[in-house]
DOPAMAR-56072 format. One record per residue: residue in three letters; y, x, z of N, C-alpha, C in turn. Coordinates in steps of 0.2 Angstrom, whole numbers, padded with zeros to 4 digits, always signed. Each point is the difference from the previous one (the first is absolute). Layout:
N
alaYXZYXZYXZ;...
END
This chain:
253
unk-0006+0004+0000+0006-0004+0000+0006+0004+0000;unk+0005-0002-0004+0007+0004+0000+0005-0005+0000;unk+0006+0001+0003+0006-0004+0000+0003+0000-0007;unk+0002-0006-0002+0002-0001-0007+0006+0005-0001;unk+0005+0001+0004+0005+0004-0001-0002+0008-0001;unk-0005+0002+0004-0003+0006-0001-0003+0001-0007;unk-0003-0005-0002-0004+0001-0006+0005+0000-0006;unk+0005-0004+0000+0006+0000-0005+0003+0006+0000;unk+0002+0003+0006+0003+0006+0000-0004+0006-0003;unk-0007+0000+0001-0004+0005-0003-0001-0001-0007;unk+0000-0006-0003+0000-0001-0007+0006+0002-0003;unk+0006-0002+0003+0007+0002-0003+0000+0008+0000;unk-0002+0003+0005+0000+0008+0000-0005+0003-0005;unk-0006-0003-0001-0005+0003-0004+0002-0001-0007;unk+0003-0005-0002+0003-0002-0007+0007+0003-0001;unk+0003+0002+0005+0007+0002-0001+0004-0005-0003;unk+0000-0006+0002+0002-0006-0004+0008+0000+0000;unk+0003+0003+0005+0008+0000+0000+0003+0004-0005;unk-0004+0004-0004+0002+0004-0005+0001-0004-0007;unk-0003-0005+0000+0000-0004-0006+0005-0006-0001;unk+0003+0000-0006+0005-0005-0001-0004-0005-0004;unk-0002-0006+0003-0005-0004-0003+0003-0007-0002;unk-0004-0004-0003+0002-0007-0002-0002-0005+0005;unk-0002+0002+0006-0003-0004+0005+0001+0003+0007;unk-0003-0003+0005+0000+0003+0007-0006+0003+0001;unk+0000+0006+0002-0006+0004+0001-0001+0000+0008;unk-0006-0002+0002-0001+0000+0007-0002-0007+0002;unk+0002-0002+0007-0002-0006+0002+0004-0006-0003;unk-0003-0005-0003+0004-0005-0003+0000-0006+0004;unk-0006-0002+0003-0001-0006+0004-0003+0002+0006;unk+0003-0001+0006-0002+0002+0007-0006-0005+0002;unk-0005+0003+0003-0005-0004+0003-0002+0002+0007;unk-0006+0000+0002-0002+0002+0007+0001+0007+0001;unk+0001+0002+0006+0001+0007+0002-0006+0004-0001;unk-0006-0002+0002-0006+0004+0000-0003+0000-0007;unk-0003+0005-0002-0003+0000-0007-0007+0003+0001;unk-0005-0003-0001-0007+0002+0000-0003-0001-0007;unk+0002-0004-0004-0002-0001-0007+0005+0000-0005;unk-0001+0004-0005+0005+0001-0006-0004-0002-0006;unk+0003-0005-0004-0002-0001-0006+0005+0002-0005;unk-0003+0004-0006+0004+0002-0005-0002-0003-0007;unk+0006+0000-0004-0001-0003-0006+0006+0002-0005;unk-0001-0001-0006+0006+0002-0005+0006-0004+0001;unk-0001-0007+0001+0006-0004+0000-0001-0005+0005;unk+0005-0002+0004+0000-0005+0005+0000-0007-0002;unk-0005-0002-0004+0000-0007-0003-0004-0004+0005;unk+0000-0007-0002-0002-0004+0005-0008+0001+0001;unk-0003+0001-0005-0008+0001+0000-0001+0006+0005;unk+0004+0005+0000-0001+0006+0005+0001-0002+0007;unk+0006-0004+0001+0002-0002+0006-0006-0005+0003;unk-0003-0004-0004-0005-0005+0002-0006+0004+0003;unk-0002+0006-0004-0005+0004+0002+0002+0004+0007;unk+0006+0001+0001+0002+0003+0006+0000-0004+0006;unk+0001-0007-0001-0001-0005+0005-0007-0001+0002;unk-0004+0000-0005-0007-0001+0001-0003+0006+0004;unk+0002+0006-0002-0003+0006+0003+0004+0002+0007;unk+0005-0004+0002+0004+0001+0006+0003+0006+0000;unk+0003+0002-0006+0004+0006+0000+0006+0000+0004;unk+0002+0006+0003+0006+0000+0004+0006+0002-0005;unk-0002+0004-0005+0005+0003-0004-0002+0000-0008;unk+0004-0002-0004-0002+0001-0007+0005+0005-0003;unk-0004+0005-0004+0004+0006-0002-0001-0001-0008;unk+0006+0000-0004-0001+0000-0007+0005+0004-0004;unk-0001+0001-0006+0005+0004-0004+0005-0005-0003;unk-0001-0006-0002+0005-0005-0002+0001-0005+0006;unk+0006+0000+0003+0001-0005+0005+0005-0005-0002;unk+0005-0001+0004+0005-0005-0002+0007+0003+0000;unk+0005-0004-0001+0007+0001+0000+0003+0005-0005;unk-0002-0001-0006+0002+0004-0006+0007-0001-0002;unk+0003+0006-0002+0007-0001-0003+0000-0005-0005;unk+0006-0004+0001+0001-0005-0005-0004-0006+0000;unk-0005-0001+0005-0004-0006+0000+0004-0005+0004;unk-0001-0006-0001+0003-0005+0005-0001+0001+0007;unk+0005-0001+0004+0000+0002+0007-0003-0006+0004;unk+0000-0006-0002-0002-0006+0003-0007+0000+0002;unk-0002-0001+0006-0007+0000+0002-0003-0007-0001;unk-0002-0002-0006-0002-0007-0002-0006+0001-0005;unk-0004-0005-0001-0005-0001-0004-0006+0006+0001;unk-0002+0003-0005-0005+0005+0001+0002+0006+0006;unk+0006+0002+0000+0002+0005+0005-0001-0003+0007;unk+0002-0006+0000+0000-0004+0007-0008+0000+0002;unk-0004-0002-0004-0007-0001+0001-0003+0007+0003;unk+0002+0005-0004-0003+0007+0002+0003+0002+0007;unk+0006+0000+0001+0003+0002+0006-0002-0004+0006;unk-0001-0007-0002-0002-0004+0006-0007+0001+0002;unk-0005+0002-0005-0006+0002+0001+0000+0006+0005;unk+0004+0005-0001+0000+0006+0004+0003-0002+0007;unk+0005-0004+0000+0003-0001+0007-0004-0005+0004;unk-0004-0005-0003-0004-0004+0003-0006+0003+0004;unk-0002+0006-0003-0006+0003+0002+0002+0007+0003;unk+0007+0001+0001+0002+0006+0004-0002+0006-0004;unk+0000+0001-0006-0002+0005-0004+0005+0004-0002;unk+0000+0007+0000+0005+0005-0002-0001+0001-0008;unk+0006+0001-0003-0001+0002-0007+0004+0006-0001;unk-0004+0005-0002+0003+0007-0001-0001+0002-0008;unk+0006+0002-0003-0001+0001-0007+0004+0007-0002;unk-0003+0003-0005+0003+0007-0002-0001+0000-0008;unk+0006+0000-0003+0000+0000-0007+0000+0007-0003;unk+0006+0003-0002+0001+0006-0003-0003+0006+0004;unk+0001+0000+0007-0003+0005+0004-0008+0000-0001;unk-0003-0005-0001-0008+0000-0001-0002+0002-0007;unk+0005-0001-0005-0001+0003-0006+0000+0007+0000;unk+0004+0003+0003+0002+0007+0000-0004+0005+0004;unk-0002-0003+0006-0003+0005+0005-0005+0005-0003;unk+0000+0006+0002-0004+0005-0003-0007+0000+0002;unk-0002-0004+0005-0007+0000+0002-0003-0007+0000;unk+0004-0005+0002-0002-0007+0001+0002-0004-0005;unk+0005+0002-0005+0003-0004-0004-0004-0003-0006;unk+0003-0005-0004-0004-0002-0006-0001+0005-0005;unk+0005+0004-0001-0001+0005-0006-0005+0005+0003;unk+0000+0002+0006-0004+0005+0002-0008-0002+0000;unk+0000-0007+0002-0007-0003+0001-0003-0001-0007;unk+0004-0002-0005-0002-0001-0007-0002+0007-0003;unk+0003+0005+0001-0002+0007-0002-0006+0002+0003;unk-0001-0001+0006-0006+0002+0004-0006-0004-0003;unk+0000-0006-0001-0005-0004-0002-0002+0002-0007;unk+0005+0002-0004-0002+0001-0007-0001+0008-0001;unk+0001+0004+0005-0001+0007-0001+0005+0004-0003;unk+0006-0003+0000+0006+0004-0004+0003+0005+0005;unk+0001+0006-0003+0003+0006+0004+0008-0002+0000;unk+0003+0000+0006+0007-0002+0001+0004+0007+0000;unk+0005+0000-0004+0004+0006-0001+0007-0001+0003;unk+0002-0006+0000+0007-0001+0003+0002-0007-0002;unk+0007-0001+0001+0003-0006-0001+0006+0002-0005;unk+0001-0005-0005+0005+0001-0005+0007-0003+0002;unk+0000-0004+0005+0006-0003+0002+0002+0001+0008;unk-0002+0006+0002+0001+0001+0007-0005+0005+0003;unk+0001+0001+0007-0005+0004+0003-0007-0004+0001;unk-0005+0004+0000-0007-0004+0002+0001-0003+0006;unk-0002-0006+0000+0000-0005+0006+0007-0004+0000;unk+0004+0002-0004+0006-0005-0001+0001-0002-0007;unk-0003+0003-0005+0001-0002-0007-0005-0005-0002;unk+0001-0004-0005-0004-0005-0002-0004+0001-0006;unk+0002+0005-0004-0003+0002-0007-0004+0006+0002;unk-0006+0000+0000-0005+0006+0001-0002+0003-0006;unk-0002+0006+0000-0002+0004-0006-0006+0004+0002;unk-0004+0002-0004-0006+0004+0001-0004+0001-0006;unk-0007+0002+0001-0004+0001-0005-0007-0003+0001;unk-0003-0002-0005-0007-0003+0000-0004+0006+0000;unk-0005+0000+0005-0005+0007+0001-0003+0002-0007;unk-0001-0004-0004-0003+0002-0007+0003-0004-0005;unk+0002+0003-0005+0003-0003-0006-0005-0006-0003;unk+0003-0005-0001-0004-0006-0003+0004-0004-0005;unk-0004-0005-0003+0004-0005-0004+0003-0005+0004;unk+0004-0004-0003+0004-0005+0003-0005-0006+0001;unk-0005-0001-0004-0005-0005+0001-0004+0002+0007;unk-0002+0006+0000-0004+0002+0006+0004-0001+0007;unk+0006+0002-0001+0005-0001+0006+0000-0008+0002;unk+0001-0004-0005+0001-0007+0001-0006-0003+0003;unk-0006+0003-0002-0006-0003+0002-0001+0002+0008;unk+0002+0006+0001+0000+0002+0007+0004-0004+0005;unk+0006-0001-0003+0005-0004+0004-0003-0007+0001;unk-0003-0003-0005-0003-0007+0000-0005+0000+0005;unk-0005+0005+0000-0005+0000+0005+0002+0001+0007;unk+0005+0004+0001+0002+0001+0007+0004-0006+0003;unk+0005-0002-0004+0004-0006+0002-0003-0007-0001;unk-0006+0000-0003-0003-0006-0002+0004-0005-0003;unk+0004+0002-0005+0004-0004-0004+0001+0003-0007;unk+0000-0003-0005+0001+0002-0007+0007+0002-0001;unk+0002+0006-0001+0007+0001-0001+0003-0001-0007;unk+0006-0001-0001+0003+0000-0007+0002+0007-0002;unk-0002+0002-0006+0000+0006-0002+0004+0001-0007;unk+0005+0004+0000+0005+0001-0006-0001+0007-0002;unk-0003+0001-0006-0002+0006-0002+0006+0003-0005;unk+0002+0006+0002+0005+0004-0004-0003+0004-0006;unk+0002+0001-0005-0003+0004-0006+0000+0007+0002;unk-0005+0004-0002+0000+0007+0000-0002+0003+0006;unk-0002-0003+0005-0002+0003+0006-0008-0002+0001;unk-0004+0005-0002-0007-0001+0001-0003+0001+0007;unk+0002+0005+0003-0002+0001+0007+0006+0001+0005;unk-0001-0003+0006+0005+0000+0004-0002+0004+0007;unk+0005+0003+0003-0001+0004+0006+0006-0001+0005;unk+0006+0000-0003+0006-0001+0004+0002-0007+0001;unk+0000-0002+0006+0001-0008+0002+0006-0001+0004;unk+0003-0006+0000+0005-0002+0005-0002-0007+0001;unk+0002-0002+0007-0002-0007+0002+0005-0002+0005;unk+0001-0007+0000+0004-0003+0005-0003-0007+0001;unk-0003-0002+0006-0003-0006+0001+0005-0006-0001;unk-0003-0006-0001+0004-0006+0000+0004-0001-0006;unk+0007-0002+0001+0004-0001-0005+0004+0006-0003;unk-0003+0005-0001+0003+0006-0002+0000+0002-0007;unk-0001-0005-0005+0000+0001-0007+0006+0003-0003;unk+0006-0001+0003+0006+0003-0003+0000+0007+0001;unk-0004+0003+0004+0000+0008+0001-0003+0003-0005;unk-0003-0003-0005-0004+0003-0006+0005+0005-0004;unk+0006-0001+0000+0004+0005-0004+0001+0006+0004;unk+0001+0000+0007+0000+0006+0004-0007+0003+0000;unk-0005-0003+0000-0007+0003-0001-0001+0004-0006;unk+0002-0003-0006+0000+0003-0006+0004+0006+0000;unk+0006+0000+0002+0005+0006+0000-0003+0005+0004;unk-0004-0001+0005-0003+0005+0004-0006+0003-0003;unk-0002-0003-0005-0006+0003-0004-0007-0003+0002;unk+0000-0006+0003-0006-0004+0001-0003-0002-0007;unk-0006+0000-0001-0003-0003-0006-0002-0007+0001;unk-0001-0002+0007-0002-0007+0001+0004-0002+0006;unk+0002-0006+0001+0004-0003+0005-0004-0006+0003;unk-0001+0000+0006-0004-0006+0003+0004-0004+0005;unk+0001-0006-0001+0004-0004+0005-0004-0007+0001;unk+0003-0005+0003-0003-0006+0002+0001-0005-0006;unk+0007-0001-0001+0002-0005-0005+0002+0002-0007;unk+0000-0004-0004+0003+0002-0007+0005-0006-0002;unk+0005+0003-0003+0005-0005-0003+0000+0001-0008;unk+0003-0005-0003+0000+0000-0007+0002+0006-0003;unk+0006+0003+0003+0003+0006-0003-0005+0006+0001;unk-0004+0000+0005-0004+0006+0002-0005+0002-0006;unk-0002-0005-0003-0005+0002-0006+0004+0004-0005;unk+0006-0002-0002+0004+0003-0005+0002+0007+0002;unk+0002+0001+0007+0002+0006+0002-0006+0005+0000;unk-0006-0002+0002-0006+0004+0000-0002+0003-0007;unk+0000-0005-0005-0002+0002-0007+0005+0004-0003;unk+0007-0001+0001+0005+0003-0004+0001+0007+0004;unk+0000+0001+0006+0001+0006+0003-0006+0005-0001;unk-0006-0003+0001-0006+0004-0001-0003+0001+0007;unk-0001-0005+0004-0004+0001+0006-0004-0006+0001;unk-0007+0001+0002-0004-0005+0002+0002-0004+0006;unk-0001-0007+0000+0002-0004+0006-0006-0004+0002;unk-0002+0000+0007-0005-0004+0003+0004-0005+0005;unk-0001-0006-0001+0003-0005+0005-0006-0002+0004;unk-0001+0002+0006-0006-0001+0004+0000-0006+0004;unk+0006-0003+0001+0001-0006+0004+0004+0002+0006;unk+0005-0004+0001+0004+0001+0006-0004-0001+0007;unk-0003-0005+0000-0004-0001+0006-0006+0005+0001;unk-0003+0001-0006-0006+0005+0000+0002+0007+0002;unk+0006+0002-0002+0002+0007+0002+0003+0001+0007;unk+0001-0006+0003+0004+0000+0006-0005-0003+0006;unk-0006+0000-0001-0005-0002+0005-0001+0005+0006;unk+0001+0006-0002-0003+0006+0004+0004+0003+0005;unk+0007+0000-0001+0004+0003+0005+0000-0004+0007;unk+0000-0007-0001+0000-0004+0006-0006+0001+0004;unk-0006+0001-0004-0006+0001+0003+0000+0006+0004;unk+0002+0006-0003+0001+0006+0003+0004+0000+0006;unk+0006-0003+0000+0004-0001+0006-0003-0004+0005;unk-0004-0005-0001-0004-0004+0005-0005+0004+0003;unk-0004+0004-0004-0005+0004+0003+0003+0006+0005;unk+0006+0002-0002+0003+0005+0004+0002-0003+0007;unk+0003-0006-0001+0002-0004+0007-0006-0001+0004;unk-0006-0002-0003-0006-0001+0004-0002+0006+0003;unk+0000+0006-0004-0003+0006+0003+0005+0003+0005;unk+0006-0001-0001+0005+0003+0005+0000-0004+0007;unk+0000-0007-0001+0001-0004+0006-0006-0005+0002;unk-0005+0001-0003-0006-0003+0002+0000-0008-0001;unk+0003-0002-0005+0001-0007-0001-0005-0002-0005;unk-0002-0006-0001-0005-0003-0005+0004+0000-0007;unk-0002+0001-0005+0003+0000-0007-0004-0004-0005;unk+0003-0004-0004-0004-0004-0005+0005+0000-0006;unk-0002+0002-0006+0003-0001-0006-0002-0006-0004;unk+0004-0004-0002-0002-0006-0004+0004+0000-0007;unk-0004+0000-0005+0002+0001-0007+0001-0007-0003;unk+0006-0003+0000+0001-0006-0003+0001+0001-0008;unk-0005-0002-0004+0000+0002-0007+0006-0002-0003;unk+0003+0005-0005+0006-0002-0004-0001+0004-0006;unk+0000-0004-0006-0002+0004-0006+0006+0003-0003;unk+0006-0001+0003+0006+0004-0002+0000+0007+0001;
END
């Protein structure tokens, strides 16, 4: 068991959340009971995850996508009201980390994606390792785009969208940004990457990839961001002896 405030402070410190200028609040978003013995993690604090938290009698829900995003309506009505009411009725804390959980050098989404796919991390293209969101590195052995796409599909259990650029038969240099990082493709290309991997794809991304000459793999926003919050939850469990359960609410996006 750990006091909520101690746990929040530990996560804030571990993720260095104060360093990030974000689109939302990082840290405690909805206050619940003081004592925490059960932590449920998930990608997004949707109603299905909250219902699982209630059924499991979780004391705290830890997510990558929480609430209170920049430019969203501030009124607590409708869907937002139902979600927050569920938390408050059952005295459950909501703890959320967005960019800090993408960037963390050991527990973050980018770090975990590279670890699971066996990529060698060489650094970040938009900041220091642990603070930047666009990571770069190498694939251990040069391979075709098709082989890489098949590996991504097998590991993430999701068929990616693949955009092939002409003239690149074998790839080794790679850049990646989990989630909605598709517009970093230009920076990845300028840094010499032969393939860029992210979560989402926009209409413009296809043309950029083909015309610049860089392969692109859109592996899914949800699929590429399942792993950081799991790693953080496991760290909390190991450090403080609480129970941890990750719940994957399927999302094809």
